[in-house]
N, C-alpha and C positions, 0 to 999 in steps of 0.2 A: 504493501499500500504505500510504500514511502514514494515511489515513483510517481504519485499523483501530486507531490510537493516538490520533486526536484525537476520535472520534465512535465510541461502543458502544452499539448499539441505541439510536441516537437521542439518546443522552446526550453532550452537548459536551464535552469536557474542558478544562480551562484551559488558556491557556498555559504554566504554571507545571508543570502534571504532563504535556503533551507535552514540553517541553524536558527535563524529568527523563526521559523514556524515551526520547528522542534520546541522551542523555549515558549512558544505562545501554547502548545498543547499541555507542557509540564507545567505551566502556570495554572491553567484551567484545572488540571488533574490534580494540582497540590491542593486547590482552593476548593474544588467542587468533587474529589474523588475519582477513583476509576472504577466504573462497573462493567468491565469489558467482559468478565467471567460471571456475570448475574444471567440467570435464565429467566427472564421475565415473560410469565403466562400471558395468553393474549386472550381477552375476552370481547366478543361482538355484540353490540344491542342497536336497536333501533334509536337514531337520534329524537330525541322526545319534541325538538323545535322544528326542524327543518327533515325531518324522518318522512312526513306524508309528503309535504310539498316537493321536495327532491329528492325522494326515493333513498336517503341517507342512513348507513350505517356507522356507529363509531366503533373504531377498534381502540379499545382500552386495555391497560396493563394491569390486570387486577385476577386475584384468585377467585374461582367458584367454576360452576358450570356454565359456559358461557349460552345462551338464550339462541344463539345463531351461530351457523358455520359459512365458511368461506366459500364461496360459489366459484368454483376453479374455471369455469367456462365463461361466463359472463361477468364476473368481479374485476372492478376496476378500483384501484386506490389513489385518493387525492391526498398527496402529502402535502402538509403545510405548516407554518408558525404563525401564531397569534403577535404579530408586529404590527401594530395599527390596523387598521381595517382592509387594506388592500389586498393582503395576499387571501385573506380570509374571503375577500368578494370573489377573487379569481378563482378559488375553489369552488364556490357554490356556482360559479357559471360552469363549471368543468362538471361537477356534479349533474347539474341541471340539463346539459347536453348528454350526458351518458344514459340519464334516466330517460329521456326524450329517443336515446338510440335502442332502448331495450337491454342496457346495461345495469349492474348494481353497483353504485358508488359507496365506496367505504371511506370514511373520514378519519384521517391520520394526522392529529394535530401534535406536532413534536415538540411544542411548547405546553402540552397538557399533561405531561408525566411527571408531577413534583418529587416523586421520588428517585428520579434519574440524573445521571451526569447531564445528558443529552438536553432536557429541560432548564437546568440549572444554568449550564453555558449558554442557552439560547435567552433565558430572561434576563440574564446580566447584562447580554449584549442589546436586547430591546430597551432596558431600562436607559442606558448610555444614550441609544439613538433616540428616546423620546426626551430625555433631558436636552441633547442637541437640539431637536428641534424647536423646543419651547426657549432654548438659549438665541435661537436665532433670530427672535424678535429683537436683540440688538444688533446693530447696524455691523458694528466693528466685529462681534464675534461671526456674523453672517459672511462679513466678507473677507476676512483673513483666516476661519476656521471651518466653518459650516460648509460653505460651497465649494472651497477648493477641497474638501475632504470626499463630497458627494458626487463630484464632477471628475476630478484628475485621481484623487486617492484611491478610489474604490475601482478605478479603471486599471489599475496596474497589475500585470501579471503576478507580482511579488505580493499583492492582496492576497488573489486567489491562493497561492500556496501555501499562506497562513491559514486560511479557510479551510482547505484541504486536509490539513492536518487536524485542526479542530474538529472538522465534522467525523474525524475516525471516532471521537468521543461520543458520536451521535448513533452510531451504527447498532449499539446492541439492543435497541428500541425493535429492531426488525428481526430479532434472532429467530422469533417463532412464527414470524408471517410466513406463508407458503412463497416461495422464492420464484414461483411460475405467474404469480398474479402482477400485472404490469401497474406501475406507478406514475403517477403524474406529479411532479414537485411543482408547486406554486409560488416556492423560494429555492433557490439555490441549496442551502441544507437539507431540505428532505430529500431532493434528487442525489446530492452527494453522499449523505448517509446511506441511502439506497444503494449505491453503486460499492460503497465500502463493505455493505452488508451481504453483498452476493445477489442482489435482486436482479434478476434476467433481463427485465424489460421496463428501461426508466425512461420517461420522457421530461424534458426540464423546461416548464413552460415560464419563459424569461419575459417578467414583467415590464421593463423599462425599453425604451426605444433610443437612448444613449448607450452606445457600445461600452460595456465595463466588464473587465475578466472576473470581476465580483460575481458573474453570473454564470460561469463555466464550471459544468460537472463534468468531466470528460468521462467518457465510457456511455453518457446517454445521448438521445437526440434533443438538440437544442430547438425550441420552436420562437418565433419572434413575430410580434403582430403587425410589424411596419417595414414596409420595404425599404425605405431610406435607412434602416439599421443594419440592413444585410452585409453590405459591403465591411461596415465598420467592424462587425464581430467575425467575418469570414477572414480578412486579412490580420484580425487582431491589431487594427489600427490603434497605434499612440499608445499601447497598452506594455510597451519597453522603452517609453521615452521616444527617441528619435530613432531607434534601431527599426530595421525592416524585420518583422516577425515571421517565423513560418507560420501557414494559414491553418485554418480547422479544415477538417477533410469535408468533401463536398455532403456526404451523408449525414455528417453530424449537424447541419443547420438547415431549418425549414421554414419558409414564410408560410403561416397560416391565416392571417388575419386577425382582427380582434376577438378576444376572449369574451363571450356575451352568454349570458343565460338565453335557452329555450323560448322561456314565456315573453322575452323581450322581444328578439328576433322576431319572431312568428306572430307578433301583432305591430311591427313598426308602421305598415301603412294605415291600418285604423287607428293608431294613436296619433300619428302624424295630423290624418285628417281632422281627426276631432281636436286639435291643437288650433287648427286655422279656422275651424268653422267657430271656435268660442270668440277667436279675435275677429271674425266678421260680424259676430253677434253682439260685441260689446261688453262680452262676460270679464269679469276681472282676472287680470293675468297672473297667473301662477307661477310665483317662485319657490322652487325647491332649495333650502339652504342646508347642506349636508357636511357636517365638522367631522374633520379626519379624527384618527386614532390618538394622535398626540395633542388635539385641541387647540392649535396655535393660531386659530383663524377669529377668536373670537371679538375681536378689535373690529374687524373688518363686518363680520356679522351685526354687530352693534350699530354700525353706521349704515348699512342697508337697511335694518329695520326702522329705525328713526327717519330714514328718508322716506320709507315706503308708507308709514305710519298713518299720513294723512290721505293718501290715495287707497289705502285698505279701507280707513273708515268711510271713504266716500264710493266703496265698491267698484273701484277702478282695477285694485290688485288684491290680490290673497298670497298667502305664505305657509309652505310647510317648513318648519325648521325640527330637522333631526339632528339631535346632540349625542345620539347612539347611546353609549352606559356613560357618558359624562353628566351626570345630573347637575352637578357644581357649573358646569358653564351656562346650563338654563338659568339656575339660581343666579349668577351673576348677572346675565342679561335681563331678568326680571328685576333685580335691584337697579340695575342702570337706567331701565327705560319703564318706570312704573305704568305710564299713561298706556302702555299697551294691554295692560290687565283687561280692559274694559272687552277687546276683540279675541282673545285669548281662548282657546279650548285646548286642556294639555290631556294627552293620550299617554299614560304611563304606567308600563309594566301590564299592560294589557293588550297583548300581541292579536287575539282574536278579533278585539276592537279595533285595531290598527289595520289588520287586513280585510274587516268588513270597510272600514271607512275607504281604502283605498279603491277597492271594488265599486262602490257606490261613487266615487268620484270620477271614474270612466265616464259614466253617462249623467250623473247629478251635477248640481251648482256646488260651487264651493267659497265661503266667504270668511274674512277673519284672519286671525294666524292660528294656526293648527302644529301645536308643540309635540314632539314625539320623544320619549326616552324609555330606553328597555337597558334593563340591568343584564339579561343575558346577553353574550357577545353575537351568537347567532341572530337573535331579534334585531339588534342594535344594527347589526350591518344591513342585514335581509330587509329591515323597514324602509331603506332608501330605494332598494329595486323595486319593491310594493309600490310605492310615491312616484318613483319615476315615470310609469307608463301615464299618470294622469296629470303631471305637471307641464308647464309649458316653456320652462327654462330653468335647467339645473345650474345654480351657483357653486362653483366647486373649484378648488385649486387644482392645477393639471396634473393630476397623479394617475391612479387607474382609471379612474371615473373618466379621463379625457377620450376613452376609447368607445363610451355606451352610445347606443343610438339615439339620442335626445339633444336638442338643442341646447348648448352649453356657454355659460358664462364663465371664463375663467378670471379667478381671483389670484393675488401673489403667491408663487410658488413656496414650498417648503423644501429647500435642496435642488441645486442648479440643474441637477439631471431632469428633473420633473419639466423643463423649460420645453422640452421636444414634445411633450405629451400637447401642449398648446399648440406648437407649431404644427404638429401633425394634423391636430383637429382642423386648425384654420385653414389647412391646405386641402381637406379632405371636405371642406365645407359646413362641418357640423358643430363647429364652436367658433368663441370669439379669439380674438389674440388675449395673452396674458395681461391682465391689468395689474398694473405694479404697485398701484396705490390706490386710495380711496377716492379721490377725485375722479380718476379714469373708471372706476369701478361703476360709479353713479351715474355718469355720462352713458356708459353702456346699458344701465337698466333704462334709462331714457329712452334709448334708440330703440330697444325692443319695444317701450309701452308706446312710442311716439304713432308709429305707423307698421303697415303689416309686413313690410318687405323683408326686413332682417330674418322674421320668424319663418316666413313662406321658404326663405332661399335656403335657410338650413333645412327645413321639411323636405323640400325637394332634394336636397344633396342625401338627406338619410336614406330616402328611398332609392335614390340613384345607387347610392353604396351598398344598398342590400341587394340589387339588382347583379352588382359585380362582386357579390360574396363577401365584402368587406369584415362584414359581422358573423362570419360562420367559423371564426378561428376555434371556438371552443370544440363545435363537432370534429373538427379536422384534427385537433390534438387527440382527443378521445380515438378517432379513427386510427392515428399514427400509432397510439399504445397498444390498442389492440391486435393491430396489424403487426407489430413486431413478435407476436405468438405464431405467427403462419409461417 
């Protein structure tokens, strides 16, 4: 297994880089232990939150008689980590596509096994990333630390060398998982760990379209959502400073299109038509504000709510606000804008009620502000997916949501690599440029509300994009993973 930290797609790492990778692994072993000889039992049960809607079964590591057995013919594992909401959301898209295609999706959250070294290592790195996201609100930290790390630091092959070594500590969680069941990793660590554990069929679904060596899991098939990322990944562009790198093999990298849930893709035309009909009929324009897992956009949310409040009271606009599992964010917004209380309806920890509201909103009228908070991570993330269909404009940072088939207004990124999500979306015609400050964000809200053209052009683009398969990525990833068995 050492070779994956010594040689990456034929690019030989220096002794200095390799030794640093070894020291990184040793540091984690010293802090969190080494469970490489632990025989973790596997227990499968239906996911109580998205088991019915997405057909998902959880892979747990606990004693007892498992109520379910692995389906060796139709089973497919979605390996993920709970780092922000993005990787969970992509995992849900894969599970949704798998279910629609007649397969059985198994949910394997490598950040959900607190007794393991794997989860301890991931949680430590997740905490660091969340801290960095929050500190990025400081302009100096963002300019000199956060953006360079997210843009160039994670780009280096040397970073992948350390990650590969650390991922060896994550492999034990796969020990008793049948090796012939395909794995889709929606973060590189579940893919790397699967390879180290000897899983035979692994697809590494890369989320970002800024090519970074961070995302390499050599031995897997790498999939990408955007063609503009293809060449950067293929030639490992800029991943060893100015040196010309050896390229990835042709069969290790596949363009698939965007990773989107079946429920969203299959309803694109009707949802876009409904948006334009609401606009023509003078209905309140519905904006969906969704806060990311790091909770870094609260100030922008507050400015948008304050700006739209008079229009909401006049039934010119309506708001969905999903704060995920961060109730403190909603509490802070409520304190900061007490005058919105008269038009707010709270949907808190009532997922059935949230689902019913989202369903009714597809055909019915919506007024005021609707706030959504769910303590459970699955419900917190999937809430946005449910609301997306009936919203007119999704207001989001240009992260994984940049690829979704809904008109989008992009607020300031959190990490420079996210910049390319907005660029790609603007080129595909289904999103705005990245609005990097509040005045430009409010200008764009005004543009959406003033006339029909911006919304209509985005809806037309979304329908056109669907016709060329742009949003079929999740189906294709599942197809590739299951096809590896043949």
